[in-house]
C-alpha positions as CSV (number, residue, x, y, z in Angstrom):
1,M,17.5,2.5,-5.9
2,L,18.8,4.7,-3.1
3,R,16.2,5.4,-0.4
4,N,16.4,8.0,2.4
5,I,15.4,5.3,4.9
6,T,18.9,3.8,4.6
7,N,20.3,6.5,6.9
8,K,17.7,5.6,9.6
9,L,18.6,2.0,9.3
10,I,22.3,2.7,9.7
11,A,21.6,4.8,12.8
12,W,19.5,1.9,14.2
13,K,22.2,-0.7,13.5
14,D,24.9,1.4,15.3
15,N,22.7,2.2,18.3
16,A,24.0,0.1,21.3
17,S,20.5,0.2,22.9
18,R,18.6,-0.6,19.7
19,K,15.3,-2.5,19.8
20,P,13.8,-4.8,17.2
21,L,12.7,-2.6,14.3
22,I,9.3,-2.7,12.6
23,I,9.0,-1.0,9.2
24,R,5.4,-0.1,8.4
25,G,4.0,0.9,5.1
26,A,1.5,0.2,2.3
27,R,2.2,-2.6,-0.1
28,Q,4.9,-2.0,-2.8
29,T,6.5,1.0,-1.1
30,G,9.9,-0.7,-1.1
31,K,10.2,-2.1,2.4
32,S,11.6,-5.5,1.5
33,Y,14.0,-4.2,-1.1
34,S,15.4,-1.5,1.2
35,V,16.0,-4.0,4.1
36,L,17.7,-6.6,1.8
37,D,19.9,-3.9,0.2
38,F,20.8,-2.6,3.7
39,G,21.6,-6.1,4.9
40,K,23.8,-6.7,1.9
41,K,25.8,-3.5,2.2
42,Y,26.1,-3.0,6.0
43,F,26.4,-6.5,7.6
44,T,29.5,-8.7,7.5
45,G,27.4,-11.8,7.9
46,Q,24.2,-13.1,6.2
47,T,20.7,-11.6,5.9
48,H,18.2,-14.3,6.9
49,V,14.7,-13.7,5.3
50,I,11.7,-15.3,7.0
51,N,8.5,-14.4,5.0
52,L,5.5,-15.4,7.1
53,E,3.0,-14.8,4.3
54,K,4.7,-17.0,1.8
55,N,5.7,-19.6,4.4
56,P,2.8,-20.2,6.8
57,D,4.5,-23.4,8.0
58,F,6.9,-21.2,9.9
59,H,4.1,-19.8,12.1
60,F,4.2,-22.8,14.5
61,I,7.7,-21.8,15.5
62,F,6.3,-18.6,17.2
63,E,3.1,-20.3,18.4
64,Q,4.7,-22.9,20.7
65,N,6.2,-20.6,23.3
66,L,8.2,-17.3,23.3
67,D,11.6,-18.7,24.3
68,V,13.9,-16.8,21.9
69,S,16.7,-19.4,22.0
70,R,14.3,-22.1,20.9
71,I,12.8,-19.9,18.2
72,L,16.3,-19.2,16.8
73,T,17.2,-22.8,16.9
74,D,14.1,-23.8,15.0
75,L,14.7,-21.2,12.4
76,E,18.3,-22.4,12.0
77,I,17.1,-25.9,11.5
78,L,14.4,-25.0,9.0
79,T,16.6,-22.6,7.0
80,G,19.7,-24.7,7.2
81,K,21.8,-21.7,8.2
82,R,23.3,-20.4,11.4
83,I,22.0,-17.1,12.7
84,V,25.0,-15.2,14.3
85,P,24.0,-12.3,16.6
86,G,26.2,-9.3,16.0
87,Q,27.1,-10.3,12.4
88,D,23.9,-11.3,10.7
89,L,20.6,-9.6,10.1
90,L,17.3,-11.4,10.8
91,F,14.5,-10.1,8.6
92,I,10.9,-11.2,9.3
93,D,8.9,-10.1,6.3
94,E,5.1,-9.8,6.2
95,I,5.0,-10.3,10.0
96,Q,1.4,-9.3,10.2
97,A,0.6,-12.8,8.9
98,C,1.5,-14.3,12.3
99,Q,0.4,-12.2,15.4
100,K,2.5,-14.4,17.8
101,A,5.6,-13.3,15.9
102,I,4.8,-9.7,16.6
103,T,4.3,-10.5,20.3
104,A,7.7,-12.4,20.2
105,L,9.6,-9.2,19.3
106,R,9.6,-8.0,22.9
107,Y,11.3,-11.2,24.0
108,F,14.0,-10.8,21.3
109,Y,14.7,-7.4,22.9
110,E,14.8,-8.8,26.4
111,Q,16.6,-12.1,25.7
112,K,18.7,-11.5,22.7
113,P,19.5,-7.7,22.4
114,E,22.7,-8.3,20.5
115,L,20.7,-9.7,17.5
116,H,19.8,-7.3,14.7
117,L,16.2,-8.0,13.9
118,I,14.0,-6.1,11.4
119,A,10.3,-6.9,10.8
120,A,8.1,-5.5,8.0
121,G,4.5,-5.7,7.2
122,S,2.1,-4.2,4.6
123,L,-1.2,-4.6,6.5
124,L,0.4,-4.5,9.9
125,E,-2.1,-2.1,11.4
126,F,-4.9,-4.6,11.2
127,S,-2.9,-7.1,13.3
128,L,-1.8,-4.4,15.8
129,R,-5.4,-3.7,16.6
130,D,-6.0,-7.2,17.8
131,I,-2.9,-7.9,20.0
132,S,-1.1,-6.5,23.0
133,F,1.6,-4.5,21.2
134,P,5.0,-4.6,22.8
135,V,5.2,-0.9,23.5
136,G,8.7,0.3,24.5
137,R,10.2,-3.0,23.3
138,V,10.3,-2.2,19.6
139,Q,11.1,0.7,17.3
140,L,8.8,1.8,14.5
141,I,9.7,3.4,11.2
142,N,7.3,4.4,8.4
143,M,8.0,3.6,4.8
144,N,6.4,5.9,2.2
145,P,6.6,6.1,-1.6
146,M,9.7,7.8,-2.9
147,N,9.7,11.5,-2.4
148,F,10.8,13.9,-5.1
149,D,14.5,14.0,-4.4
150,E,14.6,10.1,-4.3
151,F,12.8,10.1,-7.6
152,L,15.4,12.5,-9.1
153,I,18.3,10.3,-7.9
154,A,16.6,7.1,-9.2
155,T,16.2,8.8,-12.6
156,G,19.8,10.0,-12.9
157,N,19.4,13.5,-11.7
158,D,21.6,13.3,-8.6
159,V,22.9,16.9,-8.9
160,L,19.4,18.3,-9.0
161,A,18.4,16.2,-6.0
162,E,21.4,17.5,-4.0
163,K,20.6,21.1,-4.9
164,L,17.0,20.7,-3.7
165,R,18.2,19.2,-0.4
166,Q,20.1,22.5,0.4
167,K,18.8,25.8,1.7
168,P,16.5,27.4,-0.9
169,T,18.3,29.8,-3.2
170,Q,17.1,31.7,-6.3
171,L,17.8,29.5,-9.4
172,S,18.2,30.6,-12.9
173,M,15.3,30.3,-15.3
174,P,16.8,27.3,-17.3
175,I,17.4,25.3,-14.1
176,N,14.0,26.2,-12.7
177,N,12.4,25.0,-15.9
178,M,14.4,21.8,-15.8
179,I,13.2,21.1,-12.3
180,K,9.6,21.8,-13.1
181,E,9.7,19.4,-16.0
182,E,11.0,16.7,-13.7
183,L,8.4,17.6,-11.2
184,K,5.7,17.3,-13.8
185,K,6.9,13.8,-14.6
186,Y,6.8,13.0,-10.9
187,F,3.2,14.2,-10.8
188,F,2.2,11.4,-13.2
189,I,4.8,8.7,-12.4
190,G,4.7,9.1,-8.7
191,G,7.0,7.5,-6.1
192,M,6.0,3.8,-6.1
193,P,9.3,2.1,-6.6
194,E,8.2,-0.3,-9.4
195,C,6.7,2.7,-11.3
196,V,9.9,4.7,-11.0
197,R,12.0,1.6,-12.0
198,T,9.8,1.0,-15.0
199,Y,10.2,4.6,-16.2
200,R,14.0,4.5,-15.7
201,E,14.2,1.4,-17.7
202,T,11.7,2.2,-20.5
203,N,11.4,6.0,-20.5
204,S,7.7,5.3,-21.2
205,L,4.8,6.8,-19.3
206,H,2.5,4.3,-21.0
207,E,4.5,1.4,-19.4
208,V,4.3,3.2,-16.1
209,F,0.5,3.5,-16.4
210,K,0.3,-0.3,-16.9
211,V,2.3,-0.9,-13.7
212,Q,0.0,1.6,-11.8
213,S,-3.1,-0.4,-13.0
214,D,-1.5,-3.6,-11.6
215,L,-0.7,-1.9,-8.3
216,I,-4.3,-0.6,-7.9
217,D,-5.6,-4.1,-8.7
218,T,-3.3,-5.5,-6.0
219,F,-4.6,-3.1,-3.4
220,R,-8.2,-4.0,-4.4
221,Q,-7.4,-7.7,-4.0
222,D,-6.4,-7.0,-0.4
223,F,-9.9,-5.6,0.4
224,S,-11.1,-9.0,1.6
225,K,-8.3,-9.0,4.2
226,Y,-9.4,-5.7,5.8
227,A,-12.4,-6.9,7.7
228,P,-14.4,-10.2,7.4
229,H,-17.7,-8.4,6.8
230,S,-16.7,-5.3,5.0
231,D,-18.6,-4.4,1.8
232,K,-16.1,-4.7,-1.1
233,T,-18.2,-2.6,-3.4
234,C,-18.3,0.2,-0.9
235,L,-14.5,-0.1,-0.3
236,N,-13.9,0.2,-4.0
237,G,-16.2,3.2,-4.3
238,V,-14.6,5.0,-1.4
239,F,-11.1,4.2,-2.7
240,K,-11.9,5.7,-6.1
241,S,-13.9,8.7,-4.9
242,A,-11.3,9.7,-2.4
243,T,-9.3,11.1,-5.3
244,T,-12.0,13.7,-5.9
245,F,-11.7,14.9,-2.3
246,V,-8.0,15.8,-2.3
247,G,-8.0,19.5,-1.2
248,K,-11.7,19.4,-0.1
249,Q,-13.3,18.8,3.3
250,I,-15.0,15.4,3.3
251,K,-18.5,14.4,4.0
252,Y,-18.9,10.6,4.2
253,S,-22.4,10.8,2.7
254,G,-21.1,12.3,-0.5
255,M,-18.5,9.7,-1.2
256,V,-20.5,6.8,-2.5
257,E,-24.2,6.4,-3.5
258,D,-26.5,3.6,-2.2
259,F,-24.6,3.0,1.1
260,T,-25.4,4.3,4.6
261,M,-23.1,6.8,6.3
262,P,-21.8,4.2,8.9
263,T,-21.0,1.8,6.1
264,I,-19.1,4.4,4.2
265,K,-17.3,5.6,7.3
266,K,-16.2,2.0,8.1
267,A,-14.9,1.6,4.6
268,F,-13.0,4.9,4.8
269,N,-11.4,3.9,8.1
270,L,-10.4,0.5,6.8
271,L,-8.7,2.1,3.8
272,E,-6.9,4.6,6.0
273,T,-5.7,1.8,8.2
274,A,-4.3,0.1,5.2
275,R,-2.4,3.4,4.5
276,L,-3.9,3.9,1.1
277,F,-4.7,7.5,2.0
278,K,-4.2,9.7,5.0
279,K,-6.5,12.1,6.8
280,V,-5.5,15.8,7.0
281,I,-7.2,16.9,10.2
282,A,-8.5,20.3,11.0
283,A,-6.5,21.7,14.0
284,N,-6.5,24.7,16.2
285,P,-3.2,26.5,15.7
286,E,-3.3,28.3,19.0
287,G,-0.5,26.2,20.5
288,L,1.5,23.0,20.4
289,P,1.1,20.1,20.0
290,L,-1.0,20.4,16.9
291,G,-4.0,18.1,17.0
292,G,-4.3,18.3,20.8
293,D,-7.8,19.6,20.7
294,S,-8.7,18.8,17.0
295,S,-11.9,17.3,15.9
296,E,-11.5,14.3,13.5
297,K,-15.0,15.0,12.2
298,I,-13.5,17.8,10.0
299,F,-10.8,16.6,7.7
300,K,-9.5,16.4,4.1
301,V,-7.4,13.6,2.6
302,I,-4.3,12.9,0.6
303,M,-3.7,9.7,-1.3
304,L,-0.8,7.3,-0.7
305,D,1.0,8.4,-3.9
306,I,0.6,11.2,-6.4
307,G,1.1,8.9,-9.4
308,L,-1.7,6.6,-8.2
309,L,-3.9,9.7,-7.6
310,S,-3.5,10.6,-11.3
311,K,-4.3,7.1,-12.4
312,L,-7.3,6.6,-10.2
313,S,-8.7,10.0,-11.0
314,G,-8.8,9.2,-14.7
315,I,-7.5,12.6,-15.8
316,N,-6.5,13.1,-19.4
317,V,-2.8,12.7,-19.1
318,S,-2.0,13.7,-22.7
319,E,-3.7,17.0,-22.2
320,E,-2.6,17.7,-18.6
321,F,1.0,16.8,-19.4
322,K,1.1,19.7,-21.9
323,N,0.1,22.1,-19.1
324,S,3.1,24.3,-18.2
325,H,1.5,25.5,-15.0
326,L,1.9,22.8,-12.4
327,L,-0.7,24.3,-10.1
328,S,-3.3,24.0,-12.8
329,V,-2.9,20.2,-13.3
330,F,-6.0,18.4,-12.1
331,N,-7.4,21.8,-10.9
332,G,-4.6,22.2,-8.4
333,K,-5.2,18.9,-6.7
334,M,-1.8,17.5,-7.8
335,A,0.1,20.3,-6.3
336,E,-1.7,20.0,-2.9
337,Q,-1.2,16.2,-3.0
338,F,2.5,16.8,-3.7
339,I,3.0,19.2,-0.8
340,G,1.2,16.8,1.6
341,Q,3.1,13.8,0.4
342,E,6.4,15.6,0.9
343,I,5.4,16.6,4.4
344,V,4.6,12.9,5.2
345,A,7.9,11.7,3.6
346,A,9.8,14.1,5.9
347,G,8.6,12.1,8.9
348,N,5.3,13.8,9.8
349,D,2.9,10.9,10.3
350,N,0.0,13.2,11.1
351,L,-1.2,16.0,8.8
352,F,-3.1,19.1,9.8
353,Y,-4.7,22.1,8.3
354,W,-6.7,25.1,9.5
355,S,-10.4,25.6,8.8
356,R,-12.4,28.5,10.3
357,Q,-15.3,27.0,12.2
358,E,-17.9,29.8,11.8
359,K,-21.1,30.1,9.9
360,S,-20.8,31.5,6.4
361,S,-17.0,31.2,6.5
362,S,-14.9,29.2,4.0
363,A,-11.5,30.3,5.2
364,E,-8.8,27.6,5.4
365,T,-5.1,27.0,4.8
366,D,-3.9,23.9,3.1
367,F,-1.6,22.6,5.8
368,L,-0.1,23.3,9.2
369,I,3.3,22.0,10.2
370,E,5.4,22.0,13.4
371,K,9.0,23.0,12.9
372,N,11.5,24.0,15.6
373,G,8.8,24.6,18.1
374,Q,6.8,26.8,15.8
375,I,3.5,26.4,13.9
376,I,3.9,27.2,10.3
377,P,0.9,27.5,7.9
378,V,1.6,26.1,4.4
379,E,-0.4,27.4,1.4
380,V,-0.3,26.4,-2.3
381,K,-1.2,29.3,-4.6
382,S,-0.8,30.3,-8.2
383,G,1.7,33.1,-8.9
384,S,4.3,34.4,-6.5
385,K,1.7,36.3,-4.4
386,G,-1.9,36.0,-5.3
387,R,-4.8,36.5,-3.0
388,L,-4.2,35.1,0.5
389,K,-7.2,36.2,2.4
390,S,-7.4,33.0,4.5
391,L,-3.8,33.1,5.4
392,H,-3.9,36.8,6.4
393,L,-6.9,36.1,8.5
394,L,-5.1,33.2,10.2
395,L,-2.1,35.3,11.0
396,K,-4.3,38.1,12.3
397,T,-6.3,35.7,14.5
398,Y,-3.4,33.7,15.9
399,T,-0.5,36.1,16.9
400,N,1.6,33.2,18.1
401,I,2.3,32.3,14.4
402,K,5.4,34.1,13.3
403,K,5.9,32.7,9.8
404,A,4.0,31.1,6.9
405,Y,5.2,29.4,3.7
406,V,3.5,29.9,0.3
407,F,4.4,27.6,-2.5
408,S,3.7,28.6,-6.1
409,D,4.5,27.8,-9.7
410,S,6.7,30.9,-9.9
411,E,10.5,30.5,-9.8
412,T,10.8,33.5,-7.4
413,I,11.8,33.3,-3.8
414,N,10.3,36.3,-2.0
415,L,11.2,36.9,1.7
416,T,10.4,40.6,1.9
417,D,7.1,40.1,3.9
418,D,7.6,40.1,7.6
419,K,5.7,36.8,8.0
420,I,4.8,35.3,4.6
421,Q,7.6,33.7,2.6
422,F,7.2,32.7,-1.0
423,F,9.0,29.7,-2.6
424,P,8.8,27.6,-5.8
425,L,6.8,24.4,-5.3
426,Y,9.8,22.1,-5.5
427,Y,11.5,23.5,-2.4
428,I,8.9,22.1,0.1
429,G,11.2,19.1,1.0
430,S,14.2,21.3,1.8
431,L,12.2,23.7,4.0
432,I,10.5,21.1,6.2
433,R,13.7,19.1,6.7
434,E,16.2,22.0,7.3
C-alpha cells in the first residue's frame, strides 16, 4: 500500500549529508512494510534486515565495542551476505530491544556515512529515556496510521485522493456525498494498515473489527514492557477510559476508580510514551511558538487511530453507521479525533488547543495550528456556520490571529467572513499541508 512516508524516505536517500534514520511509531503502523517496500523499489542492491527483537543473539555484536567496520563484518558473517555501502540498505528493525545498537548509530554516521541505514522501533521512547541519545547524529521520522487520502488510495479511490490533496474547491453534491461515505467508512475502519488491507480484501467491516480486537490485545500484551512495576489493571483502565475523554479536558482522578491520582498519572504517561494516544495541550495563542508557555496540567487527548477509538469505545456501529451526519457520530468525538489525527499525520508531532483560563468560563477552541508563521484556530461545528461564541471570543482577545478554520458536515465552502473560513470536514488534510 502506498504511504506518504515514501517521499520522505526518497529525500533522505538522495541527501548527500544524510544521517542514519530512525522511524518512530506505535506497533502495527506500517514501519517495517514501508522500509522493505522502499528498499525493494529504490536500491540497486539488497535490503539487509536485522530484527533485534526476533534475534536477540545479534545483540552481542553491538555490545562488544562500537567499531563500525567490525560490526558490519560480524553482520556479514552471521547473515552470509555482503553489505555494500552506496548500493544496499541496512535495516535494523525493533532497535529498541538493544540499547547499544541505538548508541552505535552515531558511529555509523561518523565512520561509515556512505552506508544507507534505517532503524525502526515500536516502543523506542522507553529505550531513549535510559540512554545517551546521539543527538545531531541521527534523523527522526514519525510513522502514524494511514491518513484519509492514504486510505482512499489503498481502497481504490485514487482520483478522490488526488482531488483532496489539491486546494479546496466547491464540489458537486454527488461527489461530496461520495467522499462523505468514504469518510464514514474511515471513521470505523481507521488507518491501521492491517485493518485497511483486510477491508480491501474482504469488503467486510466485521472482519475489520476482528483485526482491531487483535491489535488492541497486542497493545495490552505490551503493557508489561512499559515499566517493571506499573499496574496493568490501571494501564488497561486508562487505555479504555481515554476514549471517553476525546474532546474533553482530562482530570486524572476521573479516569479510573480505585487508584490514586499519581498511579493514574503514571499509567497515562506510560501509554502516551507508547504513542497509543497523544496529549492536546492548552496553549496561549498570543505568539509563536505555540506551547512556549503552555501548562501541561490542562489538556485533552486524541487516540492513536480513529478506528481503534470506535472499537475501544464500544459504540453501536450498526446504528452509528446509518447516521448521515458525520459530526453526530459518537456525539462528535469521531469528527474531532479525525481532525486531530489528520493534523498529526501532516507532521505536527505536538497538538494544541485554546481554553480560557478564567472562573465560570468554558470557552475553548478544538485545536490551534501553526502555518506559514501564523496561528490558526481550528473548530469542528455542525452546519456551515453554527454558534461560534468561543471562536469569536478568541479572535477578539488575540488580535494577532488573522484567520480561523471551521470544519463542518456541510458541503459548502464559505470564505466571505474576514477571518473565519468554512470548509467540509474532508478538506482538513489539504489545508494544513498547502
